[in-house]
C-alpha positions as CSV (number, residue, x, y, z in Angstrom):
1,M,55.2,47.9,17.2
2,D,53.0,46.7,14.4
3,N,49.8,48.3,13.2
4,F,47.6,45.9,15.3
5,E,49.3,47.1,18.5
6,K,48.9,50.8,17.5
7,V,45.2,50.3,16.8
8,E,44.7,48.5,20.0
9,K,46.4,51.3,22.0
10,L,44.2,53.9,20.2
11,R,41.1,51.8,21.0
12,E,42.1,51.5,24.7
13,H,42.7,55.3,24.8
14,A,39.3,56.0,23.2
15,L,37.6,53.6,25.6
16,E,39.1,55.4,28.6
17,E,38.0,58.8,27.3
18,F,34.5,57.4,26.7
19,K,34.4,56.1,30.3
20,L,35.5,59.5,31.6
21,E,32.8,61.3,29.6
22,V,30.1,58.8,30.8
23,E,31.2,59.3,34.4
24,A,31.1,63.1,34.0
25,E,27.6,62.9,32.6
26,E,26.4,60.7,35.4
27,Q,27.9,63.0,38.0
28,K,26.2,65.9,36.3
29,E,22.8,64.1,36.5
30,I,23.4,63.2,40.2
31,N,24.3,66.8,41.0
32,E,21.1,68.0,39.3
33,L,19.0,65.5,41.3
34,V,20.6,66.5,44.6
35,T,20.1,70.2,43.8
36,F,16.5,69.6,42.9
37,R,15.8,67.6,46.1
38,H,17.7,70.1,48.3
39,G,15.8,72.9,46.7
40,S,12.5,71.1,47.3
41,K,13.3,70.7,51.0
42,Q,14.1,74.3,51.4
43,E,10.8,75.4,49.8
44,R,8.8,73.1,52.2
45,Q,10.6,74.5,55.2
46,E,9.8,78.1,54.3
């Protein structure tokens, strides 16, 4: 395995980690929005 292949594998691994981080951040934002909406509905019903 030459250096180019090693660098390419490291780059692919870094990209996969980045994708997971972005997905986790997006899920966090979605959860916050859902919680906010759900909380707003409960307040209106009371």
